C-alpha positions in Angstrom: 180.9 83.9 127.2 179.4 84.5 130.5 181.1 88.2 131.9 181.1 89.8 135.4 180.3 93.7 136.3 179.9 94.8 139.5 177.1 97.9 140.2 176.0 99.8 144.0 172.6 98.1 144.7 171.0 101.8 144.3 171.2 101.2 140.6 169.4 97.5 140.5 166.1 99.2 139.8 167.4 101.1 137.1 168.8 98.4 135.7 166.0 96.1 136.3 163.7 98.7 134.0 166.4 99.8 131.2 169.0 97.1 131.4 172.9 97.8 132.2 173.6 101.3 130.3 177.0 102.6 128.8 178.2 104.9 131.3 180.9 107.8 130.4 184.6 106.8 130.2 186.2 109.2 132.8 190.1 107.8 132.5 191.2 109.5 129.1 193.9 107.0 129.0 190.9 104.9 128.5 189.0 106.3 126.2 192.7 106.8 123.8 192.2 102.6 124.1 188.7 102.6 123.5 187.7 105.4 121.1 188.5 102.6 118.0 186.2 100.6 119.1 182.8 102.8 120.3 180.7 105.2 118.5 180.2 107.5 122.0 182.7 108.2 125.1 180.9 105.6 126.9 181.1 101.7 127.9 179.9 99.1 129.7 182.7 97.4 131.3 183.2 93.9 132.0 185.4 90.9 132.8 185.2 87.2 132.2 183.1 85.0 135.0 185.4 82.3 134.0 189.0 83.6 135.4 190.4 82.9 138.7 190.2 85.4 141.7 187.4 86.9 141.1 186.5 88.1 145.0 189.7 89.2 145.0 188.6 91.6 141.5 185.4 92.4 143.1 187.2 93.9 146.4 190.0 95.8 144.2 186.6 97.0 141.8 184.7 98.2 144.6 188.0 99.9 146.1 188.5 102.0 143.0 184.9 103.0 143.0 185.7 104.9 146.3 189.1 105.9 145.1 190.3 106.0 142.1 187.0 106.9 140.1 186.2 110.3 142.5 189.9 111.1 141.7 189.5 110.3 137.9 186.5 113.2 138.0 189.1 115.3 139.9 191.4 115.1 137.2 189.2 115.5 134.1 187.5 118.5 135.6 190.6 120.1 136.1 191.9 119.2 132.7 188.8 120.9 131.5 189.9 124.2 133.9 193.4 124.0 132.6 192.3 124.2 128.6 190.1 127.0 129.0 192.0 128.8 130.9 194.6 128.4 128.0 197.5 127.0 130.5 200.1 124.6 129.1 198.5 121.1 129.4 201.8 119.5 129.8 203.3 121.8 132.8 202.6 119.4 135.5 202.2 122.0 138.0 199.0 123.0 136.4 197.4 119.9 138.0 196.2 118.2 141.3 198.9 116.7 143.9 196.6 113.5 145.0 199.3 112.7 147.4 198.2 115.8 149.3 194.7 113.9 149.6 195.9 111.2 151.3 194.0 107.6 151.4 190.5 109.2 152.1 187.6 107.1 150.2 184.8 108.5 148.4 180.9 107.1 147.8 178.6 104.7 149.2 179.1 101.8 151.2 176.4 99.4 151.4 175.5 96.4 149.3 176.9 95.9 145.8 175.9 93.3 143.2 177.9 91.1 141.2 176.2 90.3 137.8 176.6 87.9 135.3 175.8 88.7 131.4 175.4 86.5 128.9 177.3 88.2 126.2 175.5 86.5 123.2 174.6 89.2 120.9 176.8 91.7 122.5 178.9 94.2 120.3 181.8 93.2 122.7 185.3 94.3 122.2 188.4 93.3 124.3 190.3 92.2 126.2 192.2 94.6 127.4 194.9 94.0 130.7 193.3 96.0 133.4 196.3 97.4 136.1 195.6 98.5 138.7 198.8 99.8 141.2 200.1 102.3 142.8 202.3 104.7 141.7 204.9 107.7 142.8 203.6 110.2 140.3 202.1 112.3 142.8 199.6 114.0 140.0 198.5 110.1 138.7 194.9 109.4 140.5 196.3 106.1 141.7 198.9 107.9 143.9 199.5 106.2 147.4 196.3 104.0 146.6 196.4 101.0 148.7 198.9 97.9 147.8 195.9 95.1 148.6 193.8 96.3 145.8 196.1 96.4 142.9 196.3 93.9 140.7 197.8 93.8 136.8 196.6 90.1 135.9 192.4 90.8 134.9 191.5 90.9 131.5 188.6 93.3 130.7 186.2 93.4 127.6 183.9 96.9 126.9 180.7 97.4 125.3 179.1 100.1 124.0 175.5 98.7 124.1 172.9 98.5 126.7 172.5 94.9 128.5 169.1 94.0 128.8 168.1 92.9 132.0 167.0 89.3 130.9 170.8 88.7 129.4 171.6 89.8 133.1 171.6 87.5 136.4 172.5 88.7 140.3 174.8 85.8 141.3 176.5 87.7 144.3 176.1 90.5 146.8 179.0 92.0 148.7 178.2 94.3 151.8 181.2 96.9 152.2 181.4 98.6 155.3 184.1 101.4 156.5 185.3 101.6 159.6 186.6 104.4 161.7 190.0 104.1 160.1 189.2 104.4 156.6 189.8 100.0 156.0 186.7 98.5 154.0 185.3 95.2 155.3 183.8 93.2 152.8 181.1 90.4 153.4 180.3 88.2 150.1 176.5 86.0 149.6 175.9 83.6 146.6 172.6 84.1 145.2 
């Protein structure tokens, strides 16, 4: 099975040298789902290359890296602070009100690569349905996200393995720009 992964081009040198390495699972809900399948709280997220709407999903994932992932890191840090202070972890008033942060995007614009992975030999787990939708819960990291980057129809797979560069092919590059209005623009180039 051929699978896909998106990464910023600044990571390509490391991937060529070391392979595509599992990264820390920031989202606690993801870890709760995956922990029975992984040895450590690290994985590589992948999706089926044969499924439809790949360009939409690539845009959605790049948006995720610039909107939801930074908020996930803030959420995890705040969760640690709450636990260390001995506060009630079920009291929502202790958590960040993400609606106050607006729709700001954080992270690197530039060129991203879509990697095609030959999954043969990987210890692959899945599939899970990936849902990325706005919510009215002001403490959720997808609060006031842009609805055009929402989806609920992509199956993802995970592996705890490092994927050697010999199993990876760069199939597309995506130039990402952010304008003054904080909107993203995308230009796709097949390789």
